[in-house]
Biopython code that builds the backbone (N, CA, C, O; Angstrom):
import numpy as np
from Bio.PDB.StructureBuilder import StructureBuilder

atoms = [
    (1, "MET", "N", (7.789, 8.192, 0.096)),
    (1, "MET", "CA", (7.337, 7.223, -0.943)),
    (1, "MET", "C", (5.532, 7.236, -0.687)),
    (1, "MET", "O", (4.892, 6.814, -1.650)),
    (2, "GLU", "N", (4.885, 7.599, 0.291)),
    (2, "GLU", "CA", (4.055, 6.878, 0.577)),
    (2, "GLU", "C", (2.810, 7.211, -0.600)),
    (2, "GLU", "O", (1.773, 6.702, -1.026)),
    (3, "MET", "N", (3.949, 8.819, -0.873)),
    (3, "MET", "CA", (2.469, 9.459, -2.692)),
    (3, "MET", "C", (2.456, 8.567, -3.640)),
    (3, "MET", "O", (1.461, 8.263, -4.299)),
    (4, "MET", "N", (3.745, 8.029, -3.773)),
    (4, "MET", "CA", (4.388, 6.720, -4.817)),
    (4, "MET", "C", (4.016, 6.495, -4.793)),
    (4, "MET", "O", (3.749, 6.372, -5.989)),
    (5, "LEU", "N", (2.247, 5.389, -3.571)),
    (5, "LEU", "CA", (2.266, 4.016, -3.534)),
    (5, "LEU", "C", (0.670, 4.834, -4.275)),
    (5, "LEU", "O", (0.161, 4.557, -5.361)),
    (6, "GLU", "N", (0.238, 5.761, -3.361)),
    (6, "GLU", "CA", (-1.395, 6.165, -3.330)),
    (6, "GLU", "C", (-0.831, 6.533, -5.177)),
    (6, "GLU", "O", (-0.993, 5.594, -5.956)),
    (7, "ALA", "N", (-0.427, 7.398, -5.555)),
    (7, "ALA", "CA", (0.006, 6.906, -7.274)),
    (7, "ALA", "C", (-0.471, 5.963, -7.919)),
    (7, "ALA", "O", (-1.194, 6.084, -8.908)),
    (8, "LEU", "N", (0.068, 4.436, -7.169)),
    (8, "LEU", "CA", (0.438, 3.624, -8.531)),
    (8, "LEU", "C", (-0.615, 2.748, -8.204)),
    (8, "LEU", "O", (-0.940, 2.001, -9.126)),
    (9, "VAL", "N", (-1.538, 2.571, -6.644)),
    (9, "VAL", "CA", (-2.442, 2.091, -6.183)),
    (9, "VAL", "C", (-4.204, 1.756, -7.504)),
    (9, "VAL", "O", (-4.692, 0.917, -8.262)),
    (10, "LEU", "N", (-4.536, 3.703, -6.696)),
    (10, "LEU", "CA", (-5.728, 3.874, -7.675)),
    (10, "LEU", "C", (-6.054, 3.616, -9.062)),
    (10, "LEU", "O", (-7.128, 3.082, -9.338)),
    (11, "PRO", "N", (-4.960, 4.050, -10.246)),
    (11, "PRO", "CA", (-4.528, 3.547, -11.324)),
    (11, "PRO", "C", (-4.949, 2.342, -11.666)),
    (11, "PRO", "O", (-5.886, 1.991, -12.383)),
    (12, "GLY", "N", (-4.044, 1.663, -10.990)),
    (12, "GLY", "CA", (-4.194, 0.467, -10.849)),
    (12, "GLY", "C", (-4.983, -0.848, -10.835)),
    (12, "GLY", "O", (-5.221, -1.657, -11.732)),
    (13, "PHE", "N", (-5.215, -0.821, -9.930)),
    (13, "PHE", "CA", (-6.666, -1.019, -9.995)),
    (13, "PHE", "C", (-7.629, -1.099, -11.674)),
    (13, "PHE", "O", (-8.067, -1.819, -12.571)),
    (14, "ILE", "N", (-7.500, 0.068, -11.221)),
    (14, "ILE", "CA", (-8.970, 0.266, -12.712)),
    (14, "ILE", "C", (-8.470, -0.184, -13.773)),
    (14, "ILE", "O", (-8.971, -0.991, -14.556)),
    (15, "ILE", "N", (-7.201, 0.471, -13.832)),
    (15, "ILE", "CA", (-6.296, -1.332, -15.051)),
    (15, "ILE", "C", (-6.453, -2.406, -15.435)),
    (15, "ILE", "O", (-6.873, -2.954, -16.454)),
    (16, "LEU", "N", (-5.865, -2.807, -14.018)),
    (16, "LEU", "CA", (-6.138, -4.452, -14.277)),
    (16, "LEU", "C", (-7.762, -4.412, -14.100)),
    (16, "LEU", "O", (-8.275, -5.155, -14.936)),
    (17, "ALA", "N", (-8.552, -3.886, -13.414)),
    (17, "ALA", "CA", (-10.359, -4.511, -13.947)),
    (17, "ALA", "C", (-10.512, -4.078, -15.786)),
    (17, "ALA", "O", (-11.408, -4.630, -16.425)),
    (18, "LEU", "N", (-9.899, -3.427, -16.240)),
    (18, "LEU", "CA", (-10.859, -3.367, -17.602)),
    (18, "LEU", "C", (-9.625, -4.805, -18.365)),
    (18, "LEU", "O", (-9.913, -5.854, -18.942)),
    (19, "LEU", "N", (-8.456, -4.278, -18.059)),
    (19, "LEU", "CA", (-7.968, -5.476, -18.844)),
    (19, "LEU", "C", (-9.187, -6.890, -18.354)),
    (19, "LEU", "O", (-9.963, -7.191, -19.261)),
    (20, "PHE", "N", (-9.327, -7.624, -17.137)),
    (20, "PHE", "CA", (-9.865, -7.907, -16.830)),
    (20, "PHE", "C", (-11.098, -8.273, -17.896)),
    (20, "PHE", "O", (-11.002, -9.216, -18.681)),
    (21, "HIS", "N", (-11.760, -7.782, -17.853)),
    (21, "HIS", "CA", (-12.541, -7.874, -18.713)),
    (21, "HIS", "C", (-13.083, -7.730, -19.614)),
    (21, "HIS", "O", (-14.286, -7.933, -19.774)),
    (22, "VAL", "N", (-12.005, -7.196, -20.707)),
    (22, "VAL", "CA", (-11.686, -7.476, -21.577)),
    (22, "VAL", "C", (-11.043, -8.469, -22.391)),
    (22, "VAL", "O", (-11.196, -8.894, -23.536)),
    (23, "VAL", "N", (-10.188, -8.725, -21.317)),
    (23, "VAL", "CA", (-9.923, -10.711, -21.556)),
    (23, "VAL", "C", (-11.378, -12.065, -21.412)),
    (23, "VAL", "O", (-11.620, -13.142, -21.957)),
    (24, "PHE", "N", (-12.021, -11.219, -20.382)),
    (24, "PHE", "CA", (-12.367, -12.268, -20.372)),
    (24, "PHE", "C", (-14.030, -12.742, -21.132)),
    (24, "PHE", "O", (-14.521, -13.857, -21.308)),
    (25, "SER", "N", (-14.452, -11.637, -21.385)),
    (25, "SER", "CA", (-15.013, -11.195, -23.137)),
    (25, "SER", "C", (-14.795, -11.950, -23.783)),
    (25, "SER", "O", (-15.443, -12.985, -23.938)),
    (26, "LEU", "N", (-13.651, -11.567, -24.423)),
    (26, "LEU", "CA", (-12.745, -12.510, -25.467)),
    (26, "LEU", "C", (-13.541, -13.703, -25.312)),
    (26, "LEU", "O", (-14.533, -14.052, -25.951)),
    (27, "SER", "N", (-12.707, -14.495, -23.979)),
    (27, "SER", "CA", (-12.789, -15.380, -23.728)),
    (27, "SER", "C", (-14.150, -16.418, -23.503)),
    (27, "SER", "O", (-14.245, -17.633, -23.330)),
    (28, "LEU", "N", (-14.877, -15.605, -23.572)),
    (28, "LEU", "CA", (-16.484, -16.277, -23.178)),
    (28, "LEU", "C", (-17.133, -16.346, -24.940)),
    (28, "LEU", "O", (-17.706, -17.322, -25.425)),
    (29, "ALA", "N", (-16.812, -14.889, -25.728)),
    (29, "ALA", "CA", (-17.273, -14.982, -27.027)),
    (29, "ALA", "C", (-16.644, -16.431, -27.765)),
    (29, "ALA", "O", (-17.408, -17.238, -28.294)),
    (30, "LYS", "N", (-15.572, -16.579, -27.733)),
    (30, "LYS", "CA", (-14.687, -17.619, -27.959)),
    (30, "LYS", "C", (-15.431, -18.497, -28.027)),
    (30, "LYS", "O", (-16.195, -18.575, -28.988)),
    (31, "ARG", "N", (-15.430, -19.612, -26.817)),
    (31, "ARG", "CA", (-16.619, -20.673, -26.252)),
    (31, "ARG", "C", (-17.641, -20.254, -27.522)),
    (31, "ARG", "O", (-17.716, -20.607, -28.699)),
    (32, "VAL", "N", (-18.537, -19.132, -26.502)),
    (32, "VAL", "CA", (-20.147, -18.976, -27.550)),
    (32, "VAL", "C", (-19.748, -19.477, -28.949)),
    (32, "VAL", "O", (-20.058, -20.603, -29.337)),
    (33, "ARG", "N", (-18.955, -18.483, -29.792)),
    (33, "ARG", "CA", (-18.679, -18.873, -31.584)),
    (33, "ARG", "C", (-18.274, -20.237, -31.711)),
    (33, "ARG", "O", (-18.865, -20.834, -32.610)),
    (34, "ALA", "N", (-17.210, -21.075, -30.894)),
    (34, "ALA", "CA", (-17.388, -22.808, -30.586)),
    (34, "ALA", "C", (-18.373, -23.427, -30.559)),
    (34, "ALA", "O", (-18.418, -24.530, -31.105)),
    (35, "GLY", "N", (-19.535, -22.847, -29.861)),
    (35, "GLY", "CA", (-20.632, -23.896, -29.670)),
    (35, "GLY", "C", (-20.711, -24.803, -27.856)),
    (35, "GLY", "O", (-21.554, -25.518, -27.314)),
    (36, "ALA", "N", (-19.619, -24.371, -27.525)),
    (36, "ALA", "CA", (-19.520, -24.694, -26.183)),
    (36, "ALA", "C", (-20.431, -24.317, -24.807)),
    (36, "ALA", "O", (-20.280, -24.853, -23.709)),
    (37, "MET", "N", (-21.427, -23.246, -25.144)),
    (37, "MET", "CA", (-21.755, -21.792, -24.785)),
    (37, "MET", "C", (-22.897, -22.035, -25.177)),
    (37, "MET", "O", (-23.036, -22.879, -26.062)),
    (38, "THR", "N", (-23.844, -21.475, -24.719)),
    (38, "THR", "CA", (-25.165, -20.771, -24.634)),
    (38, "THR", "C", (-24.463, -18.804, -24.495)),
    (38, "THR", "O", (-23.573, -18.198, -23.898)),
    (39, "ARG", "N", (-25.491, -18.536, -25.401)),
    (39, "ARG", "CA", (-25.481, -16.905, -25.251)),
    (39, "ARG", "C", (-25.643, -16.879, -23.821)),
    (39, "ARG", "O", (-24.800, -16.145, -23.307)),
    (40, "GLY", "N", (-26.421, -17.415, -22.998)),
    (40, "GLY", "CA", (-27.084, -16.471, -22.148)),
    (40, "GLY", "C", (-25.936, -17.074, -21.158)),
    (40, "GLY", "O", (-25.095, -16.393, -20.571)),
    (41, "ARG", "N", (-26.031, -18.049, -21.113)),
    (41, "ARG", "CA", (-24.968, -18.656, -20.183)),
    (41, "ARG", "C", (-23.697, -17.962, -19.754)),
    (41, "ARG", "O", (-23.261, -17.962, -18.603)),
    (42, "ALA", "N", (-22.861, -17.061, -21.342)),
    (42, "ALA", "CA", (-22.336, -16.045, -21.603)),
    (42, "ALA", "C", (-22.175, -15.034, -21.172)),
    (42, "ALA", "O", (-21.116, -14.507, -20.832)),
    (43, "ILE", "N", (-23.877, -14.397, -21.114)),
    (43, "ILE", "CA", (-23.775, -13.329, -20.723)),
    (43, "ILE", "C", (-24.072, -13.445, -19.111)),
    (43, "ILE", "O", (-23.868, -12.509, -18.337)),
    (44, "GLY", "N", (-24.336, -14.105, -18.907)),
    (44, "GLY", "CA", (-25.004, -14.311, -17.216)),
    (44, "GLY", "C", (-23.633, -15.178, -16.987)),
    (44, "GLY", "O", (-23.892, -16.077, -17.788)),
    (45, "LEU", "N", (-22.511, -15.491, -16.516)),
    (45, "LEU", "CA", (-21.848, -15.919, -16.369)),
    (45, "LEU", "C", (-20.591, -14.662, -15.969)),
    (45, "LEU", "O", (-19.958, -14.464, -14.931)),
    (46, "TYR", "N", (-20.589, -13.840, -17.546)),
    (46, "TYR", "CA", (-20.032, -12.540, -17.339)),
    (46, "TYR", "C", (-20.553, -11.273, -16.647)),
    (46, "TYR", "O", (-19.950, -10.235, -16.921)),
    (47, "ALA", "N", (-21.383, -11.217, -15.956)),
    (47, "ALA", "CA", (-21.522, -10.425, -15.234)),
    (47, "ALA", "C", (-21.591, -10.771, -13.951)),
    (47, "ALA", "O", (-21.373, -9.762, -13.281)),
    (48, "LEU", "N", (-21.845, -11.985, -13.072)),
    (48, "LEU", "CA", (-21.805, -12.561, -12.184)),
    (48, "LEU", "C", (-19.613, -12.600, -11.788)),
    (48, "LEU", "O", (-19.056, -12.226, -10.757)),
    (49, "VAL", "N", (-19.179, -12.991, -12.636)),
    (49, "VAL", "CA", (-17.279, -12.747, -12.204)),
    (49, "VAL", "C", (-16.855, -11.739, -12.916)),
    (49, "VAL", "O", (-15.639, -11.607, -13.056)),
    (50, "ASN", "N", (-17.859, -10.704, -13.588)),
    (50, "ASN", "CA", (-16.699, -9.270, -13.478)),
    (50, "ASN", "C", (-17.266, -8.564, -12.380)),
    (50, "ASN", "O", (-17.079, -7.352, -12.479)),
    (51, "LEU", "N", (-17.912, -8.922, -11.341)),
    (51, "LEU", "CA", (-18.321, -7.929, -10.483)),
    (51, "LEU", "C", (-17.492, -7.723, -9.601)),
    (51, "LEU", "O", (-17.358, -6.683, -8.957)),
    (52, "SER", "N", (-16.500, -9.314, -9.460)),
    (52, "SER", "CA", (-14.838, -9.776, -8.200)),
    (52, "SER", "C", (-14.236, -8.418, -8.199)),
    (52, "SER", "O", (-13.756, -8.186, -7.089)),
    (53, "PRO", "N", (-14.093, -7.488, -8.988)),
    (53, "PRO", "CA", (-13.323, -6.526, -8.936)),
    (53, "PRO", "C", (-12.993, -5.167, -8.128)),
    (53, "PRO", "O", (-12.115, -4.587, -7.487)),
    (54, "ALA", "N", (-14.837, -5.031, -8.800)),
    (54, "ALA", "CA", (-15.558, -3.839, -7.811)),
    (54, "ALA", "C", (-15.704, -4.307, -6.767)),
    (54, "ALA", "O", (-15.117, -3.586, -5.960)),
    (55, "VAL", "N", (-16.479, -5.697, -5.954)),
    (55, "VAL", "CA", (-16.817, -6.241, -4.903)),
    (55, "VAL", "C", (-15.381, -6.644, -4.089)),
    (55, "VAL", "O", (-15.674, -7.116, -2.991)),
    (56, "LEU", "N", (-13.353, -6.576, -4.397)),
    (56, "LEU", "CA", (-12.505, -6.721, -4.166)),
    (56, "LEU", "C", (-11.950, -5.564, -3.038)),
    (56, "LEU", "O", (-11.859, -5.351, -1.829)),
    (57, "VAL", "N", (-11.563, -4.818, -4.765)),
    (57, "VAL", "CA", (-11.648, -3.714, -3.824)),
    (57, "VAL", "C", (-12.541, -2.858, -3.269)),
    (57, "VAL", "O", (-12.012, -1.768, -3.048)),
    (58, "LEU", "N", (-14.039, -2.931, -2.857)),
    (58, "LEU", "CA", (-14.568, -2.012, -1.276)),
    (58, "LEU", "C", (-14.585, -2.788, -0.053)),
    (58, "LEU", "O", (-14.840, -2.564, 1.130)),
    (59, "ALA", "N", (-14.152, -3.975, -0.894)),
    (59, "ALA", "CA", (-14.018, -5.212, 0.661)),
    (59, "ALA", "C", (-13.174, -4.706, 1.372)),
    (59, "ALA", "O", (-13.355, -4.304, 2.522)),
    (60, "PHE", "N", (-11.363, -4.659, 0.249)),
    (60, "PHE", "CA", (-10.547, -4.749, 0.699)),
    (60, "PHE", "C", (-10.788, -2.992, 1.489)),
    (60, "PHE", "O", (-10.663, -2.839, 2.704)),
    (61, "PHE", "N", (-11.069, -2.050, 0.719)),
    (61, "PHE", "CA", (-10.892, -1.041, 1.388)),
    (61, "PHE", "C", (-11.437, -0.832, 3.285)),
    (61, "PHE", "O", (-11.104, -0.225, 4.303)),
    (62, "LEU", "N", (-12.701, -2.038, 2.667)),
    (62, "LEU", "CA", (-13.692, -1.912, 4.120)),
    (62, "LEU", "C", (-12.656, -2.875, 5.405)),
    (62, "LEU", "O", (-12.859, -3.041, 6.608)),
    (63, "LEU", "N", (-11.803, -3.243, 4.718)),
    (63, "LEU", "CA", (-11.185, -3.994, 5.862)),
    (63, "LEU", "C", (-10.011, -3.664, 7.243)),
    (63, "LEU", "O", (-9.760, -4.034, 8.390)),
    (64, "LEU", "N", (-9.560, -2.724, 6.203)),
    (64, "LEU", "CA", (-8.412, -1.426, 6.519)),
    (64, "LEU", "C", (-9.009, -0.545, 7.041)),
    (64, "LEU", "O", (-8.312, 0.257, 7.662)),
    (65, "VAL", "N", (-10.595, -0.299, 7.018)),
    (65, "VAL", "CA", (-10.749, 1.162, 7.921)),
    (65, "VAL", "C", (-11.034, 0.179, 8.692)),
    (65, "VAL", "O", (-10.691, 0.508, 9.828)),
    (66, "GLY", "N", (-11.500, -0.903, 8.688)),
    (66, "GLY", "CA", (-11.780, -1.600, 9.672)),
    (66, "GLY", "C", (-11.111, -2.524, 11.116)),
    (66, "GLY", "O", (-11.567, -3.109, 12.098)),
    (67, "LEU", "N", (-9.677, -2.200, 10.478)),
    (67, "LEU", "CA", (-8.665, -2.671, 11.469)),
    (67, "LEU", "C", (-7.795, -1.431, 11.882)),
    (67, "LEU", "O", (-6.829, -1.508, 12.642)),
    (68, "GLU", "N", (-8.355, -0.010, 11.156)),
    (68, "GLU", "CA", (-8.184, 0.979, 11.794)),
    (68, "GLU", "C", (-8.456, 0.941, 12.732)),
    (68, "GLU", "O", (-7.835, 0.978, 13.795)),
    (69, "GLU", "N", (-10.126, 0.802, 12.296)),
    (69, "GLU", "CA", (-10.563, 1.624, 13.581)),
    (69, "GLU", "C", (-10.470, 0.445, 15.175)),
    (69, "GLU", "O", (-10.879, 0.700, 16.307)),
    (70, "LEU", "N", (-9.752, -0.885, 14.645)),
    (70, "LEU", "CA", (-10.325, -1.701, 16.034)),
    (70, "LEU", "C", (-8.425, -1.356, 16.482)),
    (70, "LEU", "O", (-7.949, -2.003, 17.415)),
    (71, "LEU", "N", (-7.796, -0.635, 15.950)),
    (71, "LEU", "CA", (-6.049, -1.249, 15.992)),
    (71, "LEU", "C", (-5.672, 0.728, 16.789)),
    (71, "LEU", "O", (-4.725, 1.360, 17.257)),
    (72, "ARG", "N", (-7.092, 0.917, 16.491)),
    (72, "ARG", "CA", (-6.211, 3.056, 16.846)),
    (72, "ARG", "C", (-5.118, 3.389, 15.839)),
    (72, "ARG", "O", (-4.452, 4.358, 16.205)),
    (73, "VAL", "N", (-4.688, 2.786, 14.505)),
    (73, "VAL", "CA", (-3.601, 3.123, 14.150)),
    (73, "VAL", "C", (-3.975, 3.431, 12.508)),
    (73, "VAL", "O", (-4.787, 2.856, 11.782)),
    (74, "ALA", "N", (-3.064, 4.557, 12.224)),
    (74, "ALA", "CA", (-3.305, 5.358, 10.746)),
    (74, "ALA", "C", (-2.620, 3.930, 10.156)),
    (74, "ALA", "O", (-1.519, 3.436, 10.398)),
    (75, "ILE", "N", (-3.857, 3.408, 9.170)),
    (75, "ILE", "CA", (-3.253, 2.106, 8.609)),
    (75, "ILE", "C", (-2.868, 2.945, 6.106)),
    (75, "ILE", "O", (-2.002, 2.840, 5.237)),
    (76, "ILE", "N", (-4.383, 3.676, 6.313)),
    (76, "ILE", "CA", (-4.046, 4.050, 4.866)),
    (76, "ILE", "C", (-4.469, 5.449, 5.359)),
    (76, "ILE", "O", (-5.031, 5.821, 6.390)),
    (77, "SER", "N", (-4.007, 6.098, 4.269)),
    (77, "SER", "CA", (-3.516, 7.837, 4.481)),
    (77, "SER", "C", (-5.192, 8.259, 4.123)),
    (77, "SER", "O", (-6.145, 7.633, 3.660)),
    (78, "ASP", "N", (-5.013, 9.417, 4.521)),
    (78, "ASP", "CA", (-6.264, 10.488, 4.284)),
    (78, "ASP", "C", (-6.602, 10.505, 2.573)),
    (78, "ASP", "O", (-7.715, 10.344, 2.071)),
    (79, "GLY", "N", (-5.919, 10.632, 2.190)),
    (79, "GLY", "CA", (-6.430, 10.713, 0.309)),
    (79, "GLY", "C", (-6.781, 9.183, -0.139)),
    (79, "GLY", "O", (-7.714, 9.003, -0.922)),
    (80, "LEU", "N", (-5.904, 7.909, 0.446)),
    (80, "LEU", "CA", (-6.362, 6.868, -0.116)),
    (80, "LEU", "C", (-7.723, 6.228, 0.206)),
    (80, "LEU", "O", (-8.350, 5.472, -0.536)),
    (81, "GLY", "N", (-8.218, 6.813, 1.900)),
    (81, "GLY", "CA", (-9.054, 6.880, 2.185)),
    (81, "GLY", "C", (-9.983, 7.230, 1.896)),
    (81, "GLY", "O", (-11.049, 6.684, 2.178)),
    (82, "ARG", "N", (-9.782, 8.692, 0.965)),
    (82, "ARG", "CA", (-11.403, 9.721, 0.215)),
    (82, "ARG", "C", (-11.494, 8.724, -1.572)),
    (82, "ARG", "O", (-12.386, 8.518, -2.395)),
    (83, "GLY", "N", (-9.892, 8.325, -1.436)),
    (83, "GLY", "CA", (-10.234, 7.915, -3.093)),
    (83, "GLY", "C", (-10.988, 6.229, -3.601)),
    (83, "GLY", "O", (-11.913, 6.121, -4.406)),
    (84, "MET", "N", (-10.477, 5.364, -3.069)),
    (84, "MET", "CA", (-10.759, 4.494, -2.575)),
    (84, "MET", "C", (-12.923, 3.807, -3.239)),
    (84, "MET", "O", (-13.249, 2.695, -3.654)),
    (85, "PRO", "N", (-13.687, 4.890, -3.060)),
    (85, "PRO", "CA", (-14.611, 4.427, -2.688)),
    (85, "PRO", "C", (-15.228, 5.107, -4.380)),
    (85, "PRO", "O", (-16.040, 4.736, -5.227)),
    (86, "ALA", "N", (-14.005, 6.621, -4.149)),
    (86, "ALA", "CA", (-14.602, 6.747, -5.663)),
    (86, "ALA", "C", (-13.627, 5.080, -7.217)),
    (86, "ALA", "O", (-13.912, 4.856, -8.393)),
    (87, "VAL", "N", (-13.226, 4.829, -6.861)),
    (87, "VAL", "CA", (-12.433, 4.050, -7.189)),
    (87, "VAL", "C", (-13.240, 2.396, -7.684)),
    (87, "VAL", "O", (-13.077, 1.642, -8.644)),
    (88, "GLY", "N", (-14.051, 2.377, -6.585)),
    (88, "GLY", "CA", (-15.220, 1.440, -6.521)),
    (88, "GLY", "C", (-16.712, 2.138, -6.775)),
    (88, "GLY", "O", (-17.735, 1.513, -6.497)),
    (89, "ALA", "N", (-16.736, 2.983, -7.122)),
    (89, "ALA", "CA", (-17.820, 3.168, -7.987)),
    (89, "ALA", "C", (-17.715, 3.677, -9.344)),
    (89, "ALA", "O", (-18.733, 3.760, -10.030)),
    (90, "MET", "N", (-16.235, 4.132, -9.933)),
    (90, "MET", "CA", (-16.393, 3.697, -11.184)),
    (90, "MET", "C", (-15.926, 2.518, -11.563)),
    (90, "MET", "O", (-15.798, 2.409, -12.782)),
    (91, "LEU", "N", (-15.534, 1.305, -10.723)),
    (91, "LEU", "CA", (-15.514, 0.085, -11.535)),
    (91, "LEU", "C", (-16.883, -0.366, -11.401)),
    (91, "LEU", "O", (-17.200, -0.779, -12.516)),
    (92, "LEU", "N", (-17.885, -0.502, -10.577)),
    (92, "LEU", "CA", (-19.199, -0.577, -10.479)),
    (92, "LEU", "C", (-19.460, 0.006, -11.863)),
    (92, "LEU", "O", (-20.170, -0.647, -12.628)),
    (93, "VAL", "N", (-19.050, 0.951, -12.180)),
    (93, "VAL", "CA", (-19.894, 1.695, -13.690)),
    (93, "VAL", "C", (-19.381, 0.791, -15.134)),
    (93, "VAL", "O", (-20.170, 0.418, -16.001)),
    (94, "VAL", "N", (-17.990, 0.564, -15.158)),
    (94, "VAL", "CA", (-16.723, -0.284, -15.564)),
    (94, "VAL", "C", (-18.043, -1.318, -16.012)),
    (94, "VAL", "O", (-18.705, -1.396, -17.047)),
    (95, "TRP", "N", (-18.090, -2.209, -14.456)),
    (95, "TRP", "CA", (-18.492, -2.839, -15.018)),
    (95, "TRP", "C", (-20.582, -3.065, -15.797)),
    (95, "TRP", "O", (-21.184, -3.934, -16.427)),
    (96, "ALA", "N", (-20.815, -2.108, -15.388)),
    (96, "ALA", "CA", (-21.750, -2.179, -15.937)),
    (96, "ALA", "C", (-21.983, -1.910, -17.422)),
    (96, "ALA", "O", (-22.802, -2.361, -18.223)),
    (97, "LEU", "N", (-21.358, -1.351, -17.485)),
    (97, "LEU", "CA", (-21.205, -0.827, -19.133)),
    (97, "LEU", "C", (-20.399, -1.848, -19.571)),
    (97, "LEU", "O", (-21.142, -2.645, -20.143)),
    (98, "SER", "N", (-18.876, -2.372, -19.611)),
    (98, "SER", "CA", (-19.101, -3.806, -20.204)),
    (98, "SER", "C", (-20.160, -4.695, -20.119)),
    (98, "SER", "O", (-19.948, -5.709, -20.784)),
    (99, "CYS", "N", (-21.213, -4.680, -19.547)),
    (99, "CYS", "CA", (-21.846, -5.926, -19.183)),
    (99, "CYS", "C", (-22.811, -5.832, -20.274)),
    (99, "CYS", "O", (-22.914, -6.899, -20.880)),
    (100, "ALA", "N", (-23.689, -4.715, -20.796)),
    (100, "ALA", "CA", (-23.629, -3.928, -21.477)),
    (100, "ALA", "C", (-23.399, -4.463, -22.919)),
    (100, "ALA", "O", (-24.115, -5.161, -23.637)),
    (101, "LEU", "N", (-22.313, -3.977, -23.091)),
    (101, "LEU", "CA", (-20.976, -4.576, -24.627)),
    (101, "LEU", "C", (-20.399, -5.501, -24.632)),
    (101, "LEU", "O", (-19.588, -5.794, -25.510)),
    (102, "HIS", "N", (-20.688, -6.218, -23.607)),
    (102, "HIS", "CA", (-20.315, -8.345, -23.697)),
    (102, "HIS", "C", (-21.970, -8.437, -23.804)),
    (102, "HIS", "O", (-22.119, -9.594, -24.196)),
    (103, "ALA", "N", (-23.158, -7.922, -23.686)),
    (103, "ALA", "CA", (-23.534, -8.382, -24.319)),
    (103, "ALA", "C", (-24.376, -8.227, -25.298)),
    (103, "ALA", "O", (-25.452, -8.825, -25.265)),
    (104, "VAL", "N", (-24.083, -7.497, -26.221)),
    (104, "VAL", "CA", (-24.064, -7.226, -27.513)),
    (104, "VAL", "C", (-23.537, -7.940, -28.291)),
    (104, "VAL", "O", (-24.100, -8.803, -28.965)),
    (105, "HIS", "N", (-22.426, -7.671, -28.291)),
    (105, "HIS", "CA", (-21.237, -8.295, -28.425)),
    (105, "HIS", "C", (-21.475, -10.223, -28.798)),
    (105, "HIS", "O", (-21.159, -10.980, -29.716)),
    (106, "VAL", "N", (-22.186, -10.339, -27.505)),
    (106, "VAL", "CA", (-22.606, -12.378, -27.705)),
    (106, "VAL", "C", (-24.153, -12.294, -28.326)),
    (106, "VAL", "O", (-24.679, -13.315, -28.766)),
    (107, "LEU", "N", (-24.546, -11.568, -28.330)),
    (107, "LEU", "CA", (-25.701, -11.579, -29.160)),
    (107, "LEU", "C", (-25.761, -11.578, -30.177)),
    (107, "LEU", "O", (-26.445, -12.379, -30.813)),
    (108, "ARG", "N", (-24.654, -10.148, -30.960)),
    (108, "ARG", "CA", (-24.856, -10.795, -32.573)),
    (108, "ARG", "C", (-23.756, -11.726, -32.822)),
    (108, "ARG", "O", (-23.594, -11.978, -34.016)),
    (109, "LEU", "N", (-23.011, -12.264, -32.060)),
    (109, "LEU", "CA", (-22.641, -13.277, -32.323)),
    (109, "LEU", "C", (-23.325, -14.503, -32.750)),
    (109, "LEU", "O", (-22.785, -15.459, -33.306)),
    (110, "GLY", "N", (-24.339, -14.409, -32.494)),
    (110, "GLY", "CA", (-25.905, -15.211, -32.580)),
    (110, "GLY", "C", (-26.370, -15.087, -33.758)),
    (110, "GLY", "O", (-26.815, -16.109, -34.282)),
    (111, "ALA", "N", (-26.395, -14.111, -34.337)),
    (111, "ALA", "CA", (-27.175, -12.887, -35.381)),
    (111, "ALA", "C", (-25.986, -13.837, -36.865)),
    (111, "ALA", "O", (-26.566, -14.516, -37.712)),
    (112, "ARG", "N", (-24.685, -13.717, -36.896)),
    (112, "ARG", "CA", (-23.859, -13.884, -37.843)),
    (112, "ARG", "C", (-24.230, -15.529, -37.399)),
    (112, "ARG", "O", (-24.911, -15.486, -36.375)),
    (113, "GLU", "N", (-24.093, -16.363, -37.662)),
    (113, "GLU", "CA", (-24.480, -17.297, -38.358)),
    (113, "GLU", "C", (-25.648, -17.848, -38.585)),
    (113, "GLU", "O", (-25.741, -18.804, -39.355)),
]
sb = StructureBuilder()
sb.init_structure("model")
sb.init_model(0)
sb.init_chain("A")
sb.init_seg("    ")
for serial, (resi, resn, name, xyz) in enumerate(atoms, 1):
    if name == "N":
        sb.init_residue(resn, " ", resi, " ")
    sb.init_atom(name, np.array(xyz, "f"), 0.0, 1.0, " ", f" {name:<3s}", serial, name[0])
structure = sb.get_structure()
């Protein structure tokens, strides 16, 4: 059962984070197109809000490691413990790339008007 949970947790974090990036980017682009938000504000808001999945993953990992040290009980397995920092790093890379793509997308919206 534990192996099944590990196999679902790490890809689940990545899939949810990617979905969050796409939906939020399209929502902001729609607001820029409607004139309800400036391009600069949309880019800045996207960068700030979409950093949250990576921060949450790393904070959750550090919380679990801290609880393990305090309670002297194994809460996370070795595989999950080794995988979480890698997932956090991947989410930071996804964040950086999606910020660049969102900025290009929003700036191109302004050029079409």
